[in-house]
C-alpha positions in Angstrom: 124.8 81.8 80.5 126.7 84.7 82.0 130.1 84.8 83.5 130.3 85.0 87.3 131.9 88.2 88.5 131.3 88.2 92.3 132.2 85.0 94.1 130.0 83.9 96.9 131.5 83.3 100.4 131.9 79.9 102.0 128.7 78.4 103.2 126.5 80.1 100.6 123.5 78.0 99.5 122.8 77.9 95.8 120.2 76.3 93.5 120.9 74.5 90.3 119.5 76.3 87.2 120.5 73.4 84.8 121.5 69.8 84.9 125.2 69.1 85.1 126.6 65.6 84.5 130.3 66.5 85.1 133.2 65.9 82.8 135.9 64.7 85.3 136.1 62.7 88.5 136.5 65.9 90.4 133.2 67.4 89.2 130.0 67.1 91.3 127.0 66.1 89.1 123.6 67.6 89.9 120.1 68.1 88.6 118.1 71.3 88.0 116.6 72.4 91.4 119.2 70.7 93.6 120.4 72.8 96.5 124.2 72.9 96.9 126.5 74.5 99.5 129.6 76.4 98.5 132.7 75.1 100.3 135.6 76.9 98.6 135.9 79.5 95.9 138.6 78.2 93.5 141.3 80.3 91.8 139.0 80.3 88.8 136.0 82.4 89.7 133.9 80.4 87.2 134.2 77.2 89.3 133.3 76.5 92.9 134.0 73.5 95.2 130.6 72.5 96.6 128.7 69.7 98.4 125.2 68.4 97.9 122.6 67.5 100.4 124.1 64.0 100.8 127.5 65.4 101.7 129.3 64.5 98.4 131.8 67.1 97.3 133.2 68.3 94.0 133.6 71.2 91.6 130.6 72.9 89.9 130.3 75.5 87.2 129.3 78.8 88.8 127.1 79.8 85.9 124.9 76.7 86.4 123.7 77.8 89.8 122.2 80.9 91.4 122.4 82.0 95.0 119.5 80.9 97.2 117.8 83.8 98.9 118.4 83.5 102.7 114.9 82.4 103.9 114.7 80.9 107.3 111.1 79.8 107.9 111.7 76.6 109.9 111.8 76.1 113.6 109.5 77.2 116.3 109.7 80.9 115.5 109.0 82.1 112.0 110.8 85.3 111.1 108.8 85.8 107.9 105.2 84.7 108.7 104.1 85.2 105.1 106.7 82.8 103.7 105.3 79.3 103.2 108.2 77.4 101.6 107.6 74.7 99.0 103.9 74.7 98.4 102.1 74.3 95.0 100.0 76.9 93.2 96.8 75.0 94.2 97.8 74.9 97.9 98.5 78.6 97.9 95.1 79.4 96.4 93.4 77.2 99.1 95.3 79.1 101.8 94.2 82.4 100.4 90.5 81.5 100.7 88.1 82.8 101.6 89.0 85.7 99.3 90.2 88.9 101.0 91.7 91.6 98.8 95.3 92.2 99.9 95.8 88.9 101.6 99.1 87.5 100.5 101.9 84.9 100.9 105.2 84.1 99.3 106.2 80.5 98.3 109.1 78.9 96.5 108.5 78.6 92.8 107.9 75.0 91.7 108.5 75.7 88.0 111.6 77.9 88.4 113.9 76.4 91.2 115.6 79.2 93.1 112.9 81.8 92.4 109.9 82.7 94.4 106.2 83.4 93.8 104.1 86.2 95.4 100.5 85.1 95.7 97.9 87.8 96.2 94.1 87.6 96.7 92.3 90.3 94.8 88.6 90.7 93.8 87.8 87.1 94.5 90.7 85.5 92.7 94.4 84.8 93.4 97.2 86.4 91.2 100.6 84.7 91.1 103.7 86.9 90.5 107.0 85.3 89.8 109.9 86.8 91.8 113.0 86.6 89.7 116.5 86.3 91.2 118.6 88.4 88.7 122.2 89.6 89.1 122.1 89.1 92.9 118.8 90.9 93.4 115.0 90.2 93.4 112.5 91.7 91.1 108.9 91.1 89.8 108.8 93.6 86.9 112.5 93.9 86.1 112.2 97.7 86.9 112.4 97.8 90.7 115.0 95.5 92.4 115.4 94.5 96.0 118.1 93.0 98.2 115.9 90.4 99.8 112.3 89.2 100.2 111.7 91.4 103.2 112.5 94.6 101.2 110.2 93.4 98.3 107.3 92.7 100.6 107.7 96.0 102.5 107.7 97.9 99.1 104.5 96.4 98.0 102.8 97.0 101.4 103.2 100.7 100.7 102.3 100.8 97.0 100.7 98.3 94.6 103.2 99.6 92.0 101.8 97.5 89.1 100.4 94.6 91.2 96.6 94.0 91.3 96.5 95.5 94.8 99.0 96.5 97.5 99.8 93.9 100.1 97.6 94.4 103.1 97.5 91.3 105.3 100.0 88.4 105.4 98.6 84.9 105.4 100.4 83.4 108.4 102.2 80.2 107.8 101.0 77.4 110.1 102.9 77.4 113.3 103.6 81.1 113.3 100.8 81.9 115.8 101.6 78.7 117.6 104.9 80.3 118.4 103.0 82.1 121.2 103.1 78.8 123.1 106.9 79.1 123.2 107.3 82.9 123.6 103.9 84.2 124.8 103.0 87.3 126.8 102.1 85.1 129.7 105.4 83.2 129.6 107.3 86.4 129.2 105.7 87.4 132.5 104.2 90.5 131.1 106.0 93.6 129.9 107.0 96.4 132.2 107.1 100.1 131.5 110.9 100.2 131.9 112.7 101.3 128.8 116.2 100.1 128.5 117.6 101.0 125.0 118.0 104.3 123.2 117.4 103.5 119.5 114.4 104.7 117.6 111.8 102.2 119.0 110.4 101.6 122.4 112.1 98.7 124.2 110.5 97.1 127.2 111.7 94.6 129.8 110.1 91.1 130.0 110.8 87.9 131.9 111.2 84.6 130.1 111.7 81.5 132.2 113.2 83.5 135.0 115.6 85.5 132.8 115.1 89.2 131.9 114.8 89.9 128.2 114.3 93.0 126.1 111.1 93.2 124.1 110.4 95.5 121.1 106.7 95.8 120.2 106.1 96.8 116.6 102.5 97.5 115.4 102.9 99.4 112.1 103.0 96.9 109.2 105.7 98.6 107.2 107.9 99.0 110.3 107.2 95.4 111.3 108.6 94.3 107.9 111.8 96.2 108.6 112.2 94.6 112.0 111.5 91.2 110.5 114.4 91.9 108.2 116.5 92.9 111.2 115.6 89.7 112.9 116.4 87.6 109.8 119.9 89.1 109.8 120.4 88.6 113.5 119.7 84.9 113.4 122.6 84.4 111.0 125.1 86.3 113.2 126.2 84.9 116.6 129.0 86.4 118.6 129.6 87.3 122.3 129.8 91.0 121.3 126.6 91.0 119.2 123.2 91.4 120.9 121.6 88.0 120.7 118.1 87.5 119.2 116.1 85.1 121.3 112.8 85.0 119.4 110.1 86.6 117.4 106.4 86.6 118.1 103.7 87.4 115.5 100.2 87.9 116.8 97.0 87.5 114.8 96.3 91.3 115.0 99.6 91.9 113.2 101.6 93.0 116.2 105.2 91.9 116.2 107.5 91.3 119.2 111.2 90.9 118.9 112.8 89.4 122.0 116.5 89.9 122.6 118.9 89.4 125.5 118.6 92.0 128.2 121.4 94.6 128.3 121.0 96.1 131.8 123.0 99.3 131.4 121.4 100.5 128.2 123.1 102.1 125.2 126.8 103.0 125.3 126.3 106.7 124.5 124.0 107.2 127.5 126.2 105.1 129.7 129.2 107.3 128.8 127.4 110.5 129.4 125.9 109.5 132.8 129.1 108.0 134.3 131.8 110.4 132.9 135.4 110.6 133.7 135.0 110.2 137.5 133.6 106.7 137.0 135.1 105.3 133.8 138.8 105.1 133.5 141.0 104.4 130.5 140.9 100.6 130.9 137.0 100.6 130.7 137.1 102.8 127.6 139.6 100.5 125.9 137.5 97.4 126.8 134.5 99.0 125.1 136.6 99.8 122.0 137.9 96.3 121.8 134.5 94.7 122.4 133.1 96.6 119.4 136.2 95.8 117.3 135.7 92.1 118.0 132.1 92.3 116.9 133.0 94.2 113.7 135.8 91.7 112.9 133.2 88.9 113.1 130.8 90.8 110.8 133.7 91.4 108.4 134.6 87.7 108.4 130.9 86.9 107.5 130.8 89.5 104.7 128.3 91.7 106.5 128.3 95.5 106.7 126.5 97.1 109.6 126.0 100.6 108.1 124.8 102.3 111.3 127.7 101.8 113.7 127.5 104.4 116.5 127.6 104.5 120.3 123.8 104.7 120.3 123.7 101.3 118.7 126.0 99.6 121.1 124.5 98.2 124.3 126.2 97.6 127.7 125.6 94.4 129.7 125.4 94.1 133.5 129.1 93.1 133.5 130.1 96.1 131.4 130.5 94.1 128.1 129.7 96.2 125.0 127.6 94.5 122.3 126.7 95.8 118.9 123.0 96.0 118.2 120.4 97.5 115.8 120.9 95.5 112.6 118.1 97.3 110.8 120.5 98.6 108.2 122.8 95.5 108.0 123.1 93.8 104.6 125.6 91.7 102.8 128.7 93.5 101.9 129.1 95.5 98.6 125.4 96.4 98.3 123.8 99.8 98.1 120.9 101.5 99.8 119.0 104.7 100.0 121.1 107.3 101.8 118.1 109.5 102.9 118.0 108.1 106.4 121.7 107.7 107.0 123.4 109.6 110.0 125.6 112.0 108.2 128.2 112.5 111.1 128.8 108.7 111.3 128.7 107.7 107.6 131.8 107.5 105.4 131.9 110.1 102.6 131.8 107.6 99.7 128.7 106.0 101.3 126.9 109.3 101.4 128.1 110.5 98.0 128.1 107.3 95.9 126.1 104.8 98.1 129.2 102.7 98.3 129.0 100.6 101.5 131.6 98.2 102.6 133.6 97.0 105.6 135.7 100.1 105.0 132.8 102.4 105.5 132.1 100.6 108.8 135.8 101.2 109.7 135.1 105.0 109.2 132.1 104.8 111.5 134.3 102.8 114.0 136.7 105.8 114.1 133.7 108.1 114.9 132.6 105.7 117.6 136.1 105.7 119.1 135.9 109.5 119.3 132.5 109.2 121.0 133.9 106.8 123.6 136.9 109.0 124.5 134.8 112.2 124.5 132.3 110.4 126.9 129.4 110.6 124.6 129.7 114.0 122.9 128.0 114.5 119.6 130.7 114.3 116.8 131.8 117.4 115.0 130.8 119.8 117.8 130.1 123.4 116.8 130.0 122.5 113.1 126.6 122.9 111.4 125.4 119.6 109.9 125.3 121.0 106.4 129.0 121.9 106.6 130.2 118.5 108.0 130.5 116.7 104.6 132.2 119.5 102.7 134.8 120.0 105.4 135.4 116.3 105.8 135.9 115.9 102.0 138.5 118.7 102.2 140.5 116.6 104.8 139.1 117.9 108.1 139.5 115.5 111.1 138.2 116.1 114.6 140.7 117.0 117.3 141.9 114.4 119.8 139.5 114.2 122.8 140.9 115.3 126.1 142.8 112.5 127.8 142.7 110.2 124.8 146.0 108.2 124.3 147.8 109.4 121.2 148.0 105.8 119.7 144.2 105.6 119.9 143.8 109.0 118.3 146.1 107.8 115.5 143.7 104.8 115.0 140.8 107.3 114.6 142.7 109.2 112.0 143.6 106.0 110.1 139.8 105.1 110.1 139.1 108.6 108.6 141.3 108.2 105.6 139.3 109.5 102.6 140.6 106.6 100.5 138.7 103.5 101.7 141.4 101.2 100.5 143.9 102.9 102.8 141.8 102.4 105.9 142.7 99.5 108.2 140.8 96.2 108.6 139.1 94.8 111.6 140.7 91.5 110.8 144.3 92.1 111.7 145.3 89.1 114.0 146.4 89.9 117.5 149.8 89.1 118.8 150.4 87.8 122.4 151.2 90.6 124.8 152.2 90.1 128.4 149.9 91.6 131.0 152.4 93.4 133.1 150.7 96.7 132.7 147.1 96.0 131.7 146.1 99.4 130.4 149.2 99.7 128.3 148.7 96.2 127.0 145.1 97.0 125.9 146.4 100.1 124.1 149.0 98.0 122.3 146.5 95.4 121.3 144.1 97.9 119.9 147.0 99.7 118.1 148.3 96.4 116.6 144.8 95.4 115.6 144.7 98.4 113.3 148.2 98.3 111.8 148.3 97.4 108.2 
């Protein structure tokens, strides 16, 4: 048994690896395979306070349990159509018949509680690959590791990489296609040709029960897996300043539709560029800054890192509320990822250089976003070639204050751009009560106090 080094946050579900009878009245006994929920991390990181499915609470040894991968397959809308939950080996083989090479599903392991099994049809028979949960990551061959099931499945759809075949077609869990009855093309009232967002995929407008919604249509299998991962994250995060996920549709032909709330005024960067100084005053800019700050404080509280915070990934509602969107890169805090696709001008130096992502790297990006807001959508680091941005930043270069930007707000930007992540402010500073005699000044003070250490 190994010593636990990274405590899990409150609310984490874990699975018992061994039986535990308990040695004191404060302990919570459990059996191998039981699902427990962490309530409190004690001062001793090797012990948690947890509760079982019956609601009984007590302390448990951390090295007797392992974190349960965040799979949400229940409900009317399945976010991972290939995940079938607790089914047996025989049931999986029946589901993958008639044989079709590349047809696959993922199930919970019956022999190894907390682990999963990838079942793949190949050349007339079904192969079963145990997915091991090891040191916080998932692996089949203990050579390639993944943050979650979505990443693992996406990897093997591109390359067999030691499996009998690459994953070609998911075996949809029962009820996935039936989700069409709840969120169908007909009930969405058809999709229009209006495009409302400015990220890297086409977003159309639909109508669901009399309410406008935004609809992303994804047809490429690999891209679809990435968007399923995005949707999985979004279901766990609910806040007034985060774009709300309303549903996911998986069609028999493999097309995927992600349905979110409709943000009438599109993305913030286009909104700023099209309105400019003649329309948007200082109060409106401060409200955008505070809206994003509230969303990021919520993500920080829930131990999530966005990784791609920028004005292009913030949407504006009909009533001018800014909401953070595009969770395609969002993962639990303190994990790493490939930096090849990261936006250099928005990403913290340590994230680009060492793949170290944290709330503090999001704070750096927030400073860049503030600069975008007060420059009315200009591209950061103007007149500096992209290849020169990182070397200059690492030598201490900071962008100049945008015209008309209050000095206190520019000071916040500079705090966010501290090369030492530990010296950057937190999104979590609690707000004090300020009177509303002079609203714009009050908003400046609130934002300023939010970022004081």
